[in-house]
PyMOL Python script that loads the backbone (N, CA, C, O; Angstrom):
from pymol import cmd

cmd.read_pdbstr("""\
ATOM      1  N   MET A   1       2.272 -11.752 -24.658  1.00  0.00           N
ATOM      2  CA  MET A   1       1.787 -12.245 -25.625  1.00  0.00           C
ATOM      3  C   MET A   1       2.378 -11.759 -26.721  1.00  0.00           C
ATOM      4  O   MET A   1       2.591 -10.592 -27.049  1.00  0.00           O
ATOM      5  N   THR A   2       2.665 -12.950 -27.348  1.00  0.00           N
ATOM      6  CA  THR A   2       3.590 -12.645 -28.677  1.00  0.00           C
ATOM      7  C   THR A   2       2.376 -12.108 -29.751  1.00  0.00           C
ATOM      8  O   THR A   2       1.165 -12.322 -29.708  1.00  0.00           O
ATOM      9  N   LEU A   3       3.135 -11.371 -30.676  1.00  0.00           N
ATOM     10  CA  LEU A   3       2.620 -10.637 -31.954  1.00  0.00           C
ATOM     11  C   LEU A   3       1.762 -11.532 -32.491  1.00  0.00           C
ATOM     12  O   LEU A   3       0.545 -11.368 -32.584  1.00  0.00           O
ATOM     13  N   LYS A   4       2.490 -12.651 -32.912  1.00  0.00           N
ATOM     14  CA  LYS A   4       1.387 -13.673 -33.618  1.00  0.00           C
ATOM     15  C   LYS A   4      -0.006 -14.078 -32.648  1.00  0.00           C
ATOM     16  O   LYS A   4      -1.011 -14.339 -33.310  1.00  0.00           O
ATOM     17  N   GLU A   5      -0.121 -14.139 -31.402  1.00  0.00           N
ATOM     18  CA  GLU A   5      -1.327 -14.100 -30.350  1.00  0.00           C
ATOM     19  C   GLU A   5      -2.026 -12.754 -30.369  1.00  0.00           C
ATOM     20  O   GLU A   5      -3.230 -12.636 -30.138  1.00  0.00           O
ATOM     21  N   LYS A   6      -1.403 -11.976 -30.591  1.00  0.00           N
ATOM     22  CA  LYS A   6      -2.134 -10.426 -30.084  1.00  0.00           C
ATOM     23  C   LYS A   6      -3.176 -10.394 -31.478  1.00  0.00           C
ATOM     24  O   LYS A   6      -4.362 -10.069 -31.446  1.00  0.00           O
ATOM     25  N   TYR A   7      -2.409 -10.817 -32.688  1.00  0.00           N
ATOM     26  CA  TYR A   7      -3.514 -10.228 -33.769  1.00  0.00           C
ATOM     27  C   TYR A   7      -4.099 -11.187 -34.316  1.00  0.00           C
ATOM     28  O   TYR A   7      -4.771 -10.889 -35.304  1.00  0.00           O
ATOM     29  N   PHE A   8      -4.061 -12.861 -33.836  1.00  0.00           N
ATOM     30  CA  PHE A   8      -5.128 -13.796 -34.049  1.00  0.00           C
ATOM     31  C   PHE A   8      -6.303 -13.372 -33.561  1.00  0.00           C
ATOM     32  O   PHE A   8      -7.424 -13.492 -34.055  1.00  0.00           O
ATOM     33  N   LYS A   9      -5.927 -12.806 -32.433  1.00  0.00           N
ATOM     34  CA  LYS A   9      -7.484 -12.559 -31.735  1.00  0.00           C
ATOM     35  C   LYS A   9      -8.342 -11.277 -32.400  1.00  0.00           C
ATOM     36  O   LYS A   9      -9.530 -11.076 -32.147  1.00  0.00           O
ATOM     37  N   ARG A  10      -7.704 -10.623 -33.104  1.00  0.00           N
ATOM     38  CA  ARG A  10      -8.012  -9.579 -33.918  1.00  0.00           C
ATOM     39  C   ARG A  10      -8.773  -9.454 -34.967  1.00  0.00           C
ATOM     40  O   ARG A  10      -8.405 -10.391 -35.676  1.00  0.00           O
ATOM     41  N   GLU A  11      -9.730  -8.811 -35.611  1.00  0.00           N
ATOM     42  CA  GLU A  11     -10.534  -8.988 -36.582  1.00  0.00           C
ATOM     43  C   GLU A  11      -9.812  -7.482 -37.753  1.00  0.00           C
ATOM     44  O   GLU A  11      -9.327  -6.409 -37.395  1.00  0.00           O
ATOM     45  N   GLY A  12      -9.978  -7.898 -38.812  1.00  0.00           N
ATOM     46  CA  GLY A  12      -9.571  -6.481 -39.835  1.00  0.00           C
ATOM     47  C   GLY A  12      -8.443  -7.146 -40.747  1.00  0.00           C
ATOM     48  O   GLY A  12      -7.754  -8.160 -40.636  1.00  0.00           O
ATOM     49  N   TYR A  13      -8.537  -6.316 -41.525  1.00  0.00           N
ATOM     50  CA  TYR A  13      -7.452  -6.203 -42.612  1.00  0.00           C
ATOM     51  C   TYR A  13      -5.921  -6.214 -42.112  1.00  0.00           C
ATOM     52  O   TYR A  13      -5.040  -6.938 -42.574  1.00  0.00           O
ATOM     53  N   THR A  14      -5.761  -5.159 -40.958  1.00  0.00           N
ATOM     54  CA  THR A  14      -4.426  -4.688 -40.887  1.00  0.00           C
ATOM     55  C   THR A  14      -4.225  -6.008 -40.026  1.00  0.00           C
ATOM     56  O   THR A  14      -3.385  -6.844 -40.359  1.00  0.00           O
ATOM     57  N   ALA A  15      -5.057  -6.166 -38.868  1.00  0.00           N
ATOM     58  CA  ALA A  15      -4.696  -7.377 -37.883  1.00  0.00           C
ATOM     59  C   ALA A  15      -4.568  -8.698 -38.907  1.00  0.00           C
ATOM     60  O   ALA A  15      -3.974  -9.629 -38.363  1.00  0.00           O
ATOM     61  N   PHE A  16      -4.922  -8.917 -40.016  1.00  0.00           N
ATOM     62  CA  PHE A  16      -4.657 -10.511 -40.445  1.00  0.00           C
ATOM     63  C   PHE A  16      -3.235  -9.985 -40.995  1.00  0.00           C
ATOM     64  O   PHE A  16      -2.268 -10.708 -40.754  1.00  0.00           O
ATOM     65  N   GLN A  17      -3.057  -8.980 -41.598  1.00  0.00           N
ATOM     66  CA  GLN A  17      -1.560  -8.856 -42.426  1.00  0.00           C
ATOM     67  C   GLN A  17      -0.297  -9.041 -41.252  1.00  0.00           C
ATOM     68  O   GLN A  17       0.812  -9.563 -41.361  1.00  0.00           O
ATOM     69  N   LEU A  18      -0.945  -8.406 -40.142  1.00  0.00           N
ATOM     70  CA  LEU A  18       0.072  -8.521 -39.127  1.00  0.00           C
ATOM     71  C   LEU A  18       0.170  -9.279 -38.494  1.00  0.00           C
ATOM     72  O   LEU A  18       1.123  -9.163 -37.723  1.00  0.00           O
ATOM     73  N   TRP A  19      -0.762 -10.656 -38.338  1.00  0.00           N
ATOM     74  CA  TRP A  19      -0.754 -12.040 -37.906  1.00  0.00           C
ATOM     75  C   TRP A  19       0.326 -12.814 -39.080  1.00  0.00           C
ATOM     76  O   TRP A  19       1.350 -13.419 -38.761  1.00  0.00           O
ATOM     77  N   MET A  20      -0.058 -12.674 -40.162  1.00  0.00           N
ATOM     78  CA  MET A  20       0.759 -13.353 -41.175  1.00  0.00           C
ATOM     79  C   MET A  20       2.141 -13.087 -41.271  1.00  0.00           C
ATOM     80  O   MET A  20       2.949 -13.996 -41.464  1.00  0.00           O
ATOM     81  N   PHE A  21       2.544 -11.639 -41.121  1.00  0.00           N
ATOM     82  CA  PHE A  21       3.696 -11.424 -40.866  1.00  0.00           C
ATOM     83  C   PHE A  21       4.517 -12.157 -39.435  1.00  0.00           C
ATOM     84  O   PHE A  21       5.639 -12.663 -39.396  1.00  0.00           O
ATOM     85  N   ALA A  22       3.681 -12.023 -38.517  1.00  0.00           N
ATOM     86  CA  ALA A  22       4.249 -12.592 -37.212  1.00  0.00           C
ATOM     87  C   ALA A  22       4.231 -14.251 -37.182  1.00  0.00           C
ATOM     88  O   ALA A  22       4.876 -14.875 -36.339  1.00  0.00           O
ATOM     89  N   VAL A  23       3.476 -14.848 -38.126  1.00  0.00           N
ATOM     90  CA  VAL A  23       3.554 -16.174 -38.308  1.00  0.00           C
ATOM     91  C   VAL A  23       4.617 -16.453 -38.931  1.00  0.00           C
ATOM     92  O   VAL A  23       5.382 -17.318 -38.506  1.00  0.00           O
ATOM     93  N   THR A  24       4.880 -15.682 -40.189  1.00  0.00           N
ATOM     94  CA  THR A  24       5.925 -16.296 -41.041  1.00  0.00           C
ATOM     95  C   THR A  24       7.168 -15.806 -40.204  1.00  0.00           C
ATOM     96  O   THR A  24       7.981 -16.676 -39.890  1.00  0.00           O
ATOM     97  N   LEU A  25       7.339 -14.860 -39.916  1.00  0.00           N
ATOM     98  CA  LEU A  25       8.420 -14.742 -38.760  1.00  0.00           C
ATOM     99  C   LEU A  25       8.953 -15.581 -37.720  1.00  0.00           C
ATOM    100  O   LEU A  25      10.167 -15.741 -37.593  1.00  0.00           O
ATOM    101  N   ASP A  26       8.091 -16.131 -36.959  1.00  0.00           N
ATOM    102  CA  ASP A  26       8.127 -17.302 -36.143  1.00  0.00           C
ATOM    103  C   ASP A  26       8.550 -18.357 -36.808  1.00  0.00           C
ATOM    104  O   ASP A  26       9.580 -18.905 -36.416  1.00  0.00           O
ATOM    105  N   GLU A  27       7.907 -18.823 -37.858  1.00  0.00           N
ATOM    106  CA  GLU A  27       8.559 -19.995 -38.908  1.00  0.00           C
ATOM    107  C   GLU A  27      10.216 -19.553 -39.402  1.00  0.00           C
ATOM    108  O   GLU A  27      11.016 -20.381 -39.836  1.00  0.00           O
ATOM    109  N   LEU A  28      10.441 -18.445 -39.272  1.00  0.00           N
ATOM    110  CA  LEU A  28      11.865 -18.428 -40.234  1.00  0.00           C
ATOM    111  C   LEU A  28      12.771 -18.588 -38.750  1.00  0.00           C
ATOM    112  O   LEU A  28      13.860 -19.159 -38.808  1.00  0.00           O
ATOM    113  N   SER A  29      12.257 -18.049 -37.412  1.00  0.00           N
ATOM    114  CA  SER A  29      12.687 -18.275 -36.702  1.00  0.00           C
ATOM    115  C   SER A  29      13.395 -19.409 -36.094  1.00  0.00           C
ATOM    116  O   SER A  29      14.410 -19.431 -35.397  1.00  0.00           O
ATOM    117  N   LYS A  30      12.483 -20.520 -36.598  1.00  0.00           N
ATOM    118  CA  LYS A  30      12.777 -21.810 -36.190  1.00  0.00           C
ATOM    119  C   LYS A  30      13.834 -22.865 -36.467  1.00  0.00           C
ATOM    120  O   LYS A  30      13.764 -24.072 -36.236  1.00  0.00           O
ATOM    121  N   THR A  31      15.028 -22.028 -37.119  1.00  0.00           N
ATOM    122  CA  THR A  31      16.059 -22.524 -37.358  1.00  0.00           C
ATOM    123  C   THR A  31      16.687 -23.517 -36.806  1.00  0.00           C
ATOM    124  O   THR A  31      17.243 -23.203 -35.754  1.00  0.00           O
ATOM    125  N   GLU A  32      16.833 -24.865 -37.204  1.00  0.00           N
ATOM    126  CA  GLU A  32      17.498 -26.038 -36.394  1.00  0.00           C
ATOM    127  C   GLU A  32      19.084 -26.301 -37.618  1.00  0.00           C
ATOM    128  O   GLU A  32      19.984 -26.942 -37.076  1.00  0.00           O
ATOM    129  N   ASN A  33      19.310 -25.950 -38.770  1.00  0.00           N
ATOM    130  CA  ASN A  33      20.920 -26.124 -38.943  1.00  0.00           C
ATOM    131  C   ASN A  33      21.100 -24.946 -39.895  1.00  0.00           C
ATOM    132  O   ASN A  33      20.219 -24.145 -40.210  1.00  0.00           O
ATOM    133  N   GLU A  34      22.646 -24.955 -40.397  1.00  0.00           N
ATOM    134  CA  GLU A  34      23.123 -23.975 -41.229  1.00  0.00           C
ATOM    135  C   GLU A  34      22.517 -24.091 -42.926  1.00  0.00           C
ATOM    136  O   GLU A  34      22.509 -23.147 -43.717  1.00  0.00           O
ATOM    137  N   LEU A  35      22.070 -25.385 -43.194  1.00  0.00           N
ATOM    138  CA  LEU A  35      21.482 -24.966 -44.672  1.00  0.00           C
ATOM    139  C   LEU A  35      20.023 -23.962 -44.479  1.00  0.00           C
ATOM    140  O   LEU A  35      19.754 -23.020 -45.225  1.00  0.00           O
ATOM    141  N   SER A  36      19.116 -24.445 -43.214  1.00  0.00           N
ATOM    142  CA  SER A  36      18.199 -23.499 -43.184  1.00  0.00           C
ATOM    143  C   SER A  36      18.455 -22.232 -42.916  1.00  0.00           C
ATOM    144  O   SER A  36      17.505 -21.466 -43.073  1.00  0.00           O
ATOM    145  N   LYS A  37      19.701 -21.675 -42.470  1.00  0.00           N
ATOM    146  CA  LYS A  37      19.570 -20.455 -41.690  1.00  0.00           C
ATOM    147  C   LYS A  37      20.087 -20.091 -43.521  1.00  0.00           C
ATOM    148  O   LYS A  37      19.479 -19.116 -43.963  1.00  0.00           O
ATOM    149  N   THR A  38      20.963 -20.668 -44.414  1.00  0.00           N
ATOM    150  CA  THR A  38      20.928 -20.017 -45.510  1.00  0.00           C
ATOM    151  C   THR A  38      19.891 -19.792 -46.172  1.00  0.00           C
ATOM    152  O   THR A  38      19.626 -18.656 -46.564  1.00  0.00           O
ATOM    153  N   GLU A  39      18.962 -21.057 -46.462  1.00  0.00           N
ATOM    154  CA  GLU A  39      17.757 -20.698 -46.909  1.00  0.00           C
ATOM    155  C   GLU A  39      16.849 -19.567 -46.513  1.00  0.00           C
ATOM    156  O   GLU A  39      16.365 -18.830 -47.372  1.00  0.00           O
ATOM    157  N   ASN A  40      16.574 -19.391 -45.046  1.00  0.00           N
ATOM    158  CA  ASN A  40      16.029 -18.239 -44.634  1.00  0.00           C
ATOM    159  C   ASN A  40      16.331 -17.111 -44.774  1.00  0.00           C
ATOM    160  O   ASN A  40      15.444 -16.258 -44.810  1.00  0.00           O
ATOM    161  N   LYS A  41      17.777 -16.740 -44.904  1.00  0.00           N
ATOM    162  CA  LYS A  41      18.266 -15.438 -45.316  1.00  0.00           C
ATOM    163  C   LYS A  41      17.253 -14.844 -46.190  1.00  0.00           C
ATOM    164  O   LYS A  41      16.601 -13.822 -45.974  1.00  0.00           O
ATOM    165  N   SER A  42      17.200 -15.741 -47.368  1.00  0.00           N
ATOM    166  CA  SER A  42      16.551 -14.739 -48.787  1.00  0.00           C
ATOM    167  C   SER A  42      14.978 -15.105 -48.309  1.00  0.00           C
ATOM    168  O   SER A  42      14.175 -14.181 -48.441  1.00  0.00           O
ATOM    169  N   LYS A  43      14.664 -15.894 -47.970  1.00  0.00           N
ATOM    170  CA  LYS A  43      13.170 -16.033 -47.540  1.00  0.00           C
ATOM    171  C   LYS A  43      12.803 -14.135 -46.689  1.00  0.00           C
ATOM    172  O   LYS A  43      12.000 -13.264 -47.023  1.00  0.00           O
ATOM    173  N   ALA A  44      13.866 -14.192 -45.511  1.00  0.00           N
ATOM    174  CA  ALA A  44      13.332 -13.083 -44.803  1.00  0.00           C
ATOM    175  C   ALA A  44      13.580 -11.582 -45.180  1.00  0.00           C
ATOM    176  O   ALA A  44      12.992 -10.561 -44.822  1.00  0.00           O
ATOM    177  N   ALA A  45      14.662 -11.785 -46.035  1.00  0.00           N
ATOM    178  CA  ALA A  45      14.836 -10.750 -46.868  1.00  0.00           C
ATOM    179  C   ALA A  45      13.286 -10.638 -47.620  1.00  0.00           C
ATOM    180  O   ALA A  45      12.540  -9.662 -47.533  1.00  0.00           O
ATOM    181  N   SER A  46      13.091 -11.546 -48.164  1.00  0.00           N
ATOM    182  CA  SER A  46      11.594 -11.360 -49.034  1.00  0.00           C
ATOM    183  C   SER A  46      10.734 -10.878 -48.368  1.00  0.00           C
ATOM    184  O   SER A  46      10.029  -9.951 -48.768  1.00  0.00           O
ATOM    185  N   LEU A  47      10.616 -11.511 -47.037  1.00  0.00           N
ATOM    186  CA  LEU A  47       9.397 -11.172 -46.260  1.00  0.00           C
ATOM    187  C   LEU A  47       9.365  -9.459 -45.948  1.00  0.00           C
ATOM    188  O   LEU A  47       8.448  -8.640 -46.009  1.00  0.00           O
ATOM    189  N   ARG A  48      10.946  -9.330 -45.556  1.00  0.00           N
ATOM    190  CA  ARG A  48      11.292  -7.551 -44.726  1.00  0.00           C
ATOM    191  C   ARG A  48      10.770  -6.937 -46.080  1.00  0.00           C
ATOM    192  O   ARG A  48      10.013  -6.016 -45.774  1.00  0.00           O
ATOM    193  N   GLU A  49      10.843  -7.042 -47.241  1.00  0.00           N
ATOM    194  CA  GLU A  49      10.486  -6.116 -48.569  1.00  0.00           C
ATOM    195  C   GLU A  49       8.689  -5.710 -48.172  1.00  0.00           C
ATOM    196  O   GLU A  49       8.192  -4.611 -47.928  1.00  0.00           O
ATOM    197  N   ARG A  50       8.095  -6.970 -48.230  1.00  0.00           N
ATOM    198  CA  ARG A  50       6.691  -7.272 -48.101  1.00  0.00           C
ATOM    199  C   ARG A  50       6.178  -6.161 -47.051  1.00  0.00           C
ATOM    200  O   ARG A  50       5.372  -5.258 -47.277  1.00  0.00           O
ATOM    201  N   VAL A  51       6.852  -6.454 -45.839  1.00  0.00           N
ATOM    202  CA  VAL A  51       6.579  -5.853 -44.508  1.00  0.00           C
ATOM    203  C   VAL A  51       6.801  -4.203 -44.864  1.00  0.00           C
ATOM    204  O   VAL A  51       5.995  -3.335 -44.526  1.00  0.00           O
ATOM    205  N   ILE A  52       7.671  -4.028 -45.383  1.00  0.00           N
ATOM    206  CA  ILE A  52       7.944  -2.359 -45.411  1.00  0.00           C
ATOM    207  C   ILE A  52       7.259  -2.115 -46.030  1.00  0.00           C
ATOM    208  O   ILE A  52       6.742  -1.055 -45.679  1.00  0.00           O
ATOM    209  N   GLU A  53       6.582  -2.758 -47.468  1.00  0.00           N
ATOM    210  CA  GLU A  53       5.894  -2.324 -48.348  1.00  0.00           C
ATOM    211  C   GLU A  53       4.427  -2.340 -47.630  1.00  0.00           C
ATOM    212  O   GLU A  53       3.688  -1.406 -47.943  1.00  0.00           O
ATOM    213  N   PHE A  54       4.040  -3.088 -46.908  1.00  0.00           N
ATOM    214  CA  PHE A  54       2.543  -2.688 -46.319  1.00  0.00           C
ATOM    215  C   PHE A  54       2.650  -1.818 -45.383  1.00  0.00           C
ATOM    216  O   PHE A  54       1.593  -1.199 -45.256  1.00  0.00           O
ATOM    217  N   SER A  55       3.855  -1.327 -44.310  1.00  0.00           N
ATOM    218  CA  SER A  55       3.924  -0.111 -43.405  1.00  0.00           C
ATOM    219  C   SER A  55       4.165   1.016 -44.275  1.00  0.00           C
ATOM    220  O   SER A  55       3.670   2.015 -43.754  1.00  0.00           O
ATOM    221  N   GLU A  56       4.711   1.279 -45.372  1.00  0.00           N
ATOM    222  CA  GLU A  56       4.347   2.383 -46.100  1.00  0.00           C
ATOM    223  C   GLU A  56       3.258   2.528 -47.031  1.00  0.00           C
ATOM    224  O   GLU A  56       3.241   3.582 -47.667  1.00  0.00           O
ATOM    225  N   SER A  57       2.380   1.721 -47.235  1.00  0.00           N
ATOM    226  CA  SER A  57       1.030   1.845 -47.949  1.00  0.00           C
ATOM    227  C   SER A  57       0.286   3.102 -47.401  1.00  0.00           C
ATOM    228  O   SER A  57       0.593   3.548 -46.295  1.00  0.00           O
ATOM    229  N   ALA A  58      -0.788   3.737 -48.237  1.00  0.00           N
ATOM    230  CA  ALA A  58      -2.028   4.157 -48.162  1.00  0.00           C
ATOM    231  C   ALA A  58      -2.745   3.711 -46.871  1.00  0.00           C
ATOM    232  O   ALA A  58      -3.114   4.592 -46.094  1.00  0.00           O
ATOM    233  N   TRP A  59      -2.933   2.636 -46.629  1.00  0.00           N
ATOM    234  CA  TRP A  59      -3.669   1.756 -45.772  1.00  0.00           C
ATOM    235  C   TRP A  59      -3.466   2.073 -44.831  1.00  0.00           C
ATOM    236  O   TRP A  59      -4.323   2.536 -44.079  1.00  0.00           O
ATOM    237  N   MET A  60      -1.826   1.883 -44.447  1.00  0.00           N
ATOM    238  CA  MET A  60      -1.734   2.100 -43.040  1.00  0.00           C
ATOM    239  C   MET A  60      -1.176   3.641 -42.393  1.00  0.00           C
ATOM    240  O   MET A  60      -0.995   4.037 -41.242  1.00  0.00           O
ATOM    241  N   SER A  61      -1.052   4.115 -43.415  1.00  0.00           N
ATOM    242  CA  SER A  61      -0.975   5.617 -43.212  1.00  0.00           C
ATOM    243  C   SER A  61      -2.339   6.341 -42.742  1.00  0.00           C
ATOM    244  O   SER A  61      -2.486   7.276 -41.956  1.00  0.00           O
ATOM    245  N   ALA A  62      -3.403   5.512 -43.571  1.00  0.00           N
ATOM    246  CA  ALA A  62      -4.672   5.914 -43.089  1.00  0.00           C
ATOM    247  C   ALA A  62      -5.336   5.053 -42.119  1.00  0.00           C
ATOM    248  O   ALA A  62      -6.334   5.451 -41.518  1.00  0.00           O
ATOM    249  N   ARG A  63      -5.110   4.525 -42.035  1.00  0.00           N
ATOM    250  CA  ARG A  63      -5.781   3.405 -40.716  1.00  0.00           C
ATOM    251  C   ARG A  63      -5.261   3.069 -39.994  1.00  0.00           C
ATOM    252  O   ARG A  63      -5.795   2.853 -38.906  1.00  0.00           O
ATOM    253  N   GLY A  64      -3.752   2.812 -40.239  1.00  0.00           N
ATOM    254  CA  GLY A  64      -2.921   2.402 -38.485  1.00  0.00           C
ATOM    255  C   GLY A  64      -2.678   3.098 -37.565  1.00  0.00           C
ATOM    256  O   GLY A  64      -2.147   4.208 -37.525  1.00  0.00           O
ATOM    257  N   THR A  65      -3.247   2.154 -36.427  1.00  0.00           N
ATOM    258  CA  THR A  65      -2.840   2.608 -35.274  1.00  0.00           C
ATOM    259  C   THR A  65      -1.251   2.937 -35.130  1.00  0.00           C
ATOM    260  O   THR A  65      -0.451   2.466 -35.938  1.00  0.00           O
ATOM    261  N   SER A  66      -0.807   3.850 -33.954  1.00  0.00           N
ATOM    262  CA  SER A  66       0.549   3.764 -33.534  1.00  0.00           C
ATOM    263  C   SER A  66       0.419   2.577 -32.986  1.00  0.00           C
ATOM    264  O   SER A  66       0.702   1.852 -33.940  1.00  0.00           O
ATOM    265  N   ASP A  67       0.213   1.966 -32.210  1.00  0.00           N
ATOM    266  CA  ASP A  67       0.713   0.423 -31.776  1.00  0.00           C
ATOM    267  C   ASP A  67       0.917  -0.443 -32.950  1.00  0.00           C
ATOM    268  O   ASP A  67       1.942  -1.113 -33.076  1.00  0.00           O
ATOM    269  N   GLU A  68       0.009  -0.442 -33.769  1.00  0.00           N
ATOM    270  CA  GLU A  68       0.347  -1.630 -35.179  1.00  0.00           C
ATOM    271  C   GLU A  68       1.584  -1.002 -35.951  1.00  0.00           C
ATOM    272  O   GLU A  68       2.541  -1.726 -36.224  1.00  0.00           O
ATOM    273  N   LYS A  69       1.575   0.047 -36.228  1.00  0.00           N
ATOM    274  CA  LYS A  69       2.852   0.909 -36.533  1.00  0.00           C
ATOM    275  C   LYS A  69       4.268   0.254 -35.798  1.00  0.00           C
ATOM    276  O   LYS A  69       5.272  -0.236 -36.315  1.00  0.00           O
ATOM    277  N   LYS A  70       3.943   0.438 -34.559  1.00  0.00           N
ATOM    278  CA  LYS A  70       5.074   0.049 -33.600  1.00  0.00           C
ATOM    279  C   LYS A  70       5.222  -1.314 -33.831  1.00  0.00           C
ATOM    280  O   LYS A  70       6.319  -1.759 -34.168  1.00  0.00           O
ATOM    281  N   ASP A  71       4.338  -1.965 -33.703  1.00  0.00           N
ATOM    282  CA  ASP A  71       4.842  -3.407 -34.209  1.00  0.00           C
ATOM    283  C   ASP A  71       5.326  -3.692 -35.371  1.00  0.00           C
ATOM    284  O   ASP A  71       6.207  -4.549 -35.426  1.00  0.00           O
ATOM    285  N   LEU A  72       4.793  -2.939 -36.772  1.00  0.00           N
ATOM    286  CA  LEU A  72       5.321  -3.329 -37.878  1.00  0.00           C
ATOM    287  C   LEU A  72       6.623  -2.849 -37.738  1.00  0.00           C
ATOM    288  O   LEU A  72       7.465  -3.460 -38.396  1.00  0.00           O
ATOM    289  N   GLN A  73       6.984  -1.978 -37.100  1.00  0.00           N
ATOM    290  CA  GLN A  73       8.320  -1.610 -36.966  1.00  0.00           C
ATOM    291  C   GLN A  73       9.503  -2.764 -36.416  1.00  0.00           C
ATOM    292  O   GLN A  73      10.665  -2.879 -36.807  1.00  0.00           O
ATOM    293  N   GLN A  74       8.647  -3.704 -35.192  1.00  0.00           N
ATOM    294  CA  GLN A  74       9.129  -4.426 -34.701  1.00  0.00           C
ATOM    295  C   GLN A  74       9.652  -5.598 -35.211  1.00  0.00           C
ATOM    296  O   GLN A  74      10.724  -6.130 -34.925  1.00  0.00           O
ATOM    297  N   ILE A  75       8.441  -6.106 -36.325  1.00  0.00           N
ATOM    298  CA  ILE A  75       8.789  -6.941 -37.648  1.00  0.00           C
ATOM    299  C   ILE A  75       9.910  -6.861 -38.223  1.00  0.00           C
ATOM    300  O   ILE A  75      10.855  -7.630 -38.402  1.00  0.00           O
ATOM    301  N   ILE A  76       9.548  -5.311 -38.612  1.00  0.00           N
ATOM    302  CA  ILE A  76      10.848  -5.292 -39.411  1.00  0.00           C
ATOM    303  C   ILE A  76      12.173  -5.365 -39.154  1.00  0.00           C
ATOM    304  O   ILE A  76      13.086  -5.750 -39.885  1.00  0.00           O
ATOM    305  N   ASP A  77      12.198  -4.814 -37.652  1.00  0.00           N
ATOM    306  CA  ASP A  77      13.944  -5.256 -37.028  1.00  0.00           C
ATOM    307  C   ASP A  77      13.987  -6.375 -37.140  1.00  0.00           C
ATOM    308  O   ASP A  77      14.864  -6.819 -37.880  1.00  0.00           O
ATOM    309  N   GLU A  78      13.195  -7.187 -36.557  1.00  0.00           N
ATOM    310  CA  GLU A  78      13.569  -8.582 -36.560  1.00  0.00           C
ATOM    311  C   GLU A  78      13.965  -9.291 -37.937  1.00  0.00           C
ATOM    312  O   GLU A  78      14.952  -9.867 -38.395  1.00  0.00           O
ATOM    313  N   VAL A  79      13.042  -9.046 -38.237  1.00  0.00           N
ATOM    314  CA  VAL A  79      13.543  -9.831 -40.041  1.00  0.00           C
ATOM    315  C   VAL A  79      14.921  -8.987 -40.574  1.00  0.00           C
ATOM    316  O   VAL A  79      15.806  -9.790 -40.871  1.00  0.00           O
ATOM    317  N   THR A  80      15.212  -7.963 -40.715  1.00  0.00           N
ATOM    318  CA  THR A  80      16.715  -7.395 -41.171  1.00  0.00           C
ATOM    319  C   THR A  80      17.277  -7.942 -40.199  1.00  0.00           C
ATOM    320  O   THR A  80      18.380  -8.087 -40.727  1.00  0.00           O
ATOM    321  N   CYS A  81      17.378  -8.304 -39.335  1.00  0.00           N
ATOM    322  CA  CYS A  81      18.975  -8.978 -38.146  1.00  0.00           C
ATOM    323  C   CYS A  81      18.678 -10.412 -38.934  1.00  0.00           C
ATOM    324  O   CYS A  81      19.688 -10.888 -39.454  1.00  0.00           O
ATOM    325  N   MET A  82      17.655 -11.049 -39.078  1.00  0.00           N
ATOM    326  CA  MET A  82      17.262 -12.618 -39.997  1.00  0.00           C
ATOM    327  C   MET A  82      18.079 -12.611 -41.461  1.00  0.00           C
ATOM    328  O   MET A  82      18.826 -13.462 -41.944  1.00  0.00           O
ATOM    329  N   ALA A  83      17.678 -11.420 -41.931  1.00  0.00           N
ATOM    330  CA  ALA A  83      18.158 -11.301 -43.236  1.00  0.00           C
ATOM    331  C   ALA A  83      19.657 -11.017 -43.469  1.00  0.00           C
ATOM    332  O   ALA A  83      20.145 -11.140 -44.592  1.00  0.00           O
ATOM    333  N   ILE A  84      20.446 -10.603 -42.309  1.00  0.00           N
ATOM    334  CA  ILE A  84      21.847 -10.546 -42.442  1.00  0.00           C
ATOM    335  C   ILE A  84      22.524 -11.074 -41.364  1.00  0.00           C
ATOM    336  O   ILE A  84      23.726 -10.824 -41.266  1.00  0.00           O
ATOM    337  N   ASP A  85      22.098 -11.608 -40.718  1.00  0.00           N
ATOM    338  CA  ASP A  85      22.905 -12.913 -39.879  1.00  0.00           C
ATOM    339  C   ASP A  85      23.510 -13.730 -40.478  1.00  0.00           C
ATOM    340  O   ASP A  85      24.075 -14.644 -39.878  1.00  0.00           O
TER     341      ASP A  85
END
""", "prot")
cmd.dss("prot")
cmd.show_as("cartoon", "prot")
cmd.util.cbc("prot")
cmd.orient("prot")
């Protein structure tokens, strides 16, 4: 099951944020040509900033489960690779 599917089925603020990050990451990974890759690098960098900001938020510190934090780190790792490729 993908992260997009996993968090689509869940309720709550954290699940919504993770689902949105996963959907965006999925869209960015559907690159078909070099022009899209260049455009996606800046989008990936922007997404990375927002995911990191959320992962370090007071909300995640107080309410995030270890599984959610692990999934956030997975998203950060994937989007970091996209931003630098």
